C-alpha positions, 0 to 999 in steps of 0.5 A: 933665190936665182943661180946664174945659168951655166953656158951649157944650160943657155941652149944656144944654137950651134953656127950651122944652126944659126945660119939656117935659122929663120931670120927676122926680116930686119937689115941694119945699115951702118953709115960710115961708122968709125969705131970698130968696137961699135961695128963688132957691137952691131955684129953681137947684137944682130946675132942675138936678135937673128938679124937677117944681115948688116950692111957696111958703108963707107969708112965702116970697117969690115971683117976680118979685123981683130978690133971688131972681133974684140966685141962681135966675139964670133958674130962675124962668122954667123951674121950675114953682112955686105959692104957698099962703097957709099951708104946711098948705093946700099939704100938703092939696093934695099929699095930694089929688095922692097925694104922700107927704110928708116934712119935712126936719127933726131930730125923733124918729122921723126917717129917716137921709138915708143910709137913706131910700129913697122908696117912692112915685112922687110925693114932696114934700120940706118945708124950713123956716124959716131959724130955727124949721124945719118948723112942727110942725104941718106935720110932724104932716101928714107921712108921715115925717121925714128927718134929714140926718146932721151931726157938727159943733158946729153943728146945722143946715145952710142950707136951700139946702144941705140941698135940695142934699144931699137931692135928690142923695141921692134922685135920685142913681139917676136920673143915672147 
């Protein structure tokens, strides 16, 4: 029979250990995400997967913010983040740093997540606004589009759920 582990048995990193730990070569870009709870969830998920950085763009809220902290649970103090006035500016900066960029969106010529294999050491994943998704101008700047296969009547997932699904799928080999 299984027994739930106590917090002291989880062997979690300290904040200082996290900051000096080797990170996954993945950046999350939030394109005009309105919900502060979704922003906080992105931070918490980025912490769980040792993501290099979160880039917050446009109307996306930034720390410090008590609404972000409700779901981040302190991850805003561990995960590196930056802010750009527009996602297009963020994309330019990522391209200068030699990141391969992918929008996570439903689009023509998209790559199904279950068929996606990152082909570059440095990857940036763009997640879009809760209503409008990733802006078309941003998609146009990406090297590709990743689509999460779905079978139900709804045609989208909450952004925080999408972030978790995509990160788990592409980083799973790192967690063996």
